[in-house]
N, C-alpha and C positions, 0 to 999 in steps of 0.2 A: 674523645667523643665516640661512643659505641655506635654500632650499625643502626640500632633502633632509634636513637636520638637523631642520627643523621637523616634517616628516612622521614621521621616525624617533622623535622624542620623543613625538609625539602617539600613534603606534601603541603605543609602549612603555607609556605611561600607561594607555591604555584596556585593554591586555592584562592589566595588573595588576588593574584594576577588575573585568574579566570573570572572571578566575581567582579572585578573592576571592568572587565569587558562588557558585562551585562548590567551595569549599574543603572541603566535606564529602565529596567524592569522592576516590578515590585517583588517583595520577598517570596511570595508563592510562585510567581512566574519564574523567578531565578532558580528556585528549588527544582521546578519541573525541567528547566533547560539543562541543569547540571546533573540530573539523574539520567544517565545514559545507558546503564546496563540492566538487563532483565526486563520483565513485563512491567508496563506502566499505564495506568488508567488515569486520564485527566478529565475531570468534570468541571464544566464552566458554562455559564449562561451566555446568551447573545451579547455581543459588544464587550466581552471581558478580555479580549485579546488572545483568543485561541490560536489564530493564524500567526500572530506575532510570536507566540511561544514556539509554534511549530518551526518557523523560520530560524529563530535564534537557536533552537535545539539542533537543527541541521548544521548551522554555522559552528556551534560548539563541537559537534561530532567531527566535522571536517578539519577544524583548526587544532583542537586539543585531544580528540579521541576519547579515551577512557579516563583521562586525567582527573576529571572532576568527580568521578564516582568510583575511585579505587585508591588503595594505599600503596600501589606498586610504583616503582620509579625505574627509569632506564638504567641498564647495566653500565658501569664504568663512569658514572658521573663523579666529579671530583669535588673536593672541598672548596676550591676556587669557584667552581660553577655554582655551588650552593650559596656562597657568599654573594656572588653576583645576583642570583635570583632573589635573595632576601633584600639586598639593597635596592633592586629594581622595584620590588613589591612595596617598599616604603617610600621610595622616591623615583618614580618612573621617568625616564628620559627618552624622548622620541628616537634618538639615534640608537638606543639599546633595545628598542621594542622588538625587532625581528629576532634577535638572539634570545631575548626573554621568552617570547612565545614558543620558540623552538625547544627551549629547555623545559618549559611548562607542559609541553605536549607529551602524551603517552599513547602510542599506537593510533595516531590520527587516521581516520577512515578515508579511503579514496572516494571521490564523488560517486563513482559508478557502483559503490557498495551500499548506497542509500536509496531507498524507494519511499516516496511520499505520495500516498493515494488520496485523491479527493473525489467528490461526487459529480461535479459539473465542469464543463470545459472552462467556464468563466473563472471558477475557483482555481483550477489548475493553471490558467494563464496568470492569474494574480500571484499565485505561489511562485511560478517561474520568474516573473518580473521582479518581485521583491527579493528573491534569492539572488538574482543577477546583480541587483543594486548592492546587496550586502556582501556577497562573496566573489563577485566578478565572473570571469569566463568558466571557472570550475563548475559553476551551477549548471552548465549545459549537459554535464555528464550525470547529474542526479536524475533519477527516474521520478520526476514530479509530474503526475498525470492522473487521469481518471482510471477507475477499475477497468473500463472497457479498453482504453488505450493501452494499458499495461498488458491485458490479455492478448490484444492483437499482436503486440511485439513478441510475446512468448509463443503464440501460435504460428506466426510467420516463420519462426525458426524450426519448430518441431512438430507441427500438426500432421505432417506426412506419416508420423509414427502411428496415427490413428486412422490412416487410410484416406485422408483428405489431401488435396493438392495445396501447396503453400500459397498459391495465387488465388485463394478463396475470395469470393465476393461477400461483402457485408450488406445485408438488407436493413434499411432503416425502417422506422415505424410505418411509413407509407407503403413501402414494398411489402412488408409483412401483411398489412391489412388488405392490400390488393390481392395477394395470393390467397388469403383466407376467404375473401369474397368470391373469388373464382371457384374455389372448392365447394363452398356452400351452394353456389348456383349450379354447379355440375352435379351435385348430389340431390338436386331438386328440393332443397330446403328453403324455407322462408327466411330471408335475411333480417326480418323484423323479430323473428323468434330466435334466430342465431346471428345476431349482429357480429361482424368480424372482430370488433374491438372487445366484445364480451367473450367470444370464443378464445381469442388470443390471451385474455386474462386467465382463463382456465389452463391454457397451455403453459403460460408463464409460471403460474403457481406450481404446476406439475414439474416443470424444469427446476424450479427452486428447490423442490423436495427431491430432485434427482429421480423422478419417476419417468421411465422410458415410455414412448408411445405404445409399445406392445403391452406393458404392464398396466398402463392407464386404461387402454381399450379392454383388456381382459377383466379388470376390476369393474369397469362400467357395464360390461355384459352380465356379470354376476349380480350387479346391483338391481337389475330390473328397471332401472330409471331410463326411460326412452330418450329423454333429452341428453342425458350424460352419455348414453351409447352413441348418439350421433356426434357428440363432441369428441368422443374417443376415435370414431372413424375419421373425423376431420384432422385430428392430431396425427394420426397415422399417415394420412395422405400428405399433410403439410410437411411432416418430417421427411417422407419419401422424396417429395419434389425438391425440398431444400438440399438434400444430399445429392440428388441427380444434377442439380445446378452448381454443386460445389459452393454452396452459400451458407452463411451463418447469420442468424438474427442477433439482436443485442443480448438476449438471454443466453443464446448458444455460445457467445464469446466467452462468458464466464464459466458456463457449464462445461464446455469442451476443454477449457484451460484447466479446470479442476480435475476432469477426467485424465488429462494428459499428465498432470503432476502426480496424481494418485496412482495411476497404472504404470508409469514409467519411472523407475527409481533413478535412472541416470539423469533424466530431465529434472526431477525433483531435487536431487543432490546438487546439480549445477546451479540452480537458483538459490537454494539454501546456503550454498557456499558463497555465492556472489553477494547476496544481500545480508550484510552484517546488521543493518538497521532497517526495520519496517515501521513506517509511521502512517497512521490512517486518521483522516479528519472526518468529522460528522459521523462518528462511529455508531451513534444511536440509530442511524438510517440503514445500517447494513442488513442484508437479508442472509438467509442460510448459505447460499453459494458464496457470497462475498466474505462471510465469516470463514468458510472453509478455505477459500483462496488465501486469505491473510494468514491463517494458521499454517498452511502448507509452506508459504514463503518464509515465514519466521521460524519454522521448525528446526533450522540448523543451529540457532543459538539462543532463541527466545527473546531477542531484543525487539519486542513489539511495543510500540507506544501508540495508544489510541486516545483520540480526543472526542468528547461528546458533550451534549447538552442534556442533562437529566430532565429538564422541563419539557423536552420534545419527545 
């Protein structure tokens, strides 16, 4: 038997073993779970099992690595091991399961090399719980969390490179609105004309477009729009006070993380090397900053899987 025949038989046997692990999935779900390498866009409607696919895909990556999406095989495998794999694929025995899974794997990923991002805490908790039930304690090391939680973890480690203290405070929506309300009042502006929530909406959109307070205020001055000029003043003051308080709001968490990864190559390379697989749920809801963050994290190897609902 030549090397090509040996490799083809080995790959064929392990694909049968891997497919059997996901026999509860339909054909399209199984295809998505087993496509582990390179960029992948999964479109599916509500109730079609997107989260199930996400969880099974992580399980496949941790257990089998690249095995289901490449024709490479481990160095040094023997004819005896090939025969064992083929026999197990046709007639699996519980006592041989661990050995068969080990032989079928190719570069399985460590849990900490996988990041799965969701949009809500509820969705993140569901993801963690279902992962724990499926793969056990190893799930604790998978970064299964929201965009904001992932950014907090990144910033706690390296935000000092941007001049912030690592013990920064996080302002929630209520904190941000209270600060904006105080500024509006101190500027002798009518809070019915400049409601804090509306003003913060302008600031949020500016941050998503990565427009600094200075640039926003300068453009507002040139526009001749009185209301926009006042919002520009508020944005400047809001940013100044947030910085003085060593505080970040929810938009800042992603904005500053993107800045950190963009401006500091060592930090960017650390996370690109760390995360071999980046998975993002509800991708249709991502804004500009979230898209940039995902691209920066996945830039090391391009293994980015995004799941979305085209009807939304």
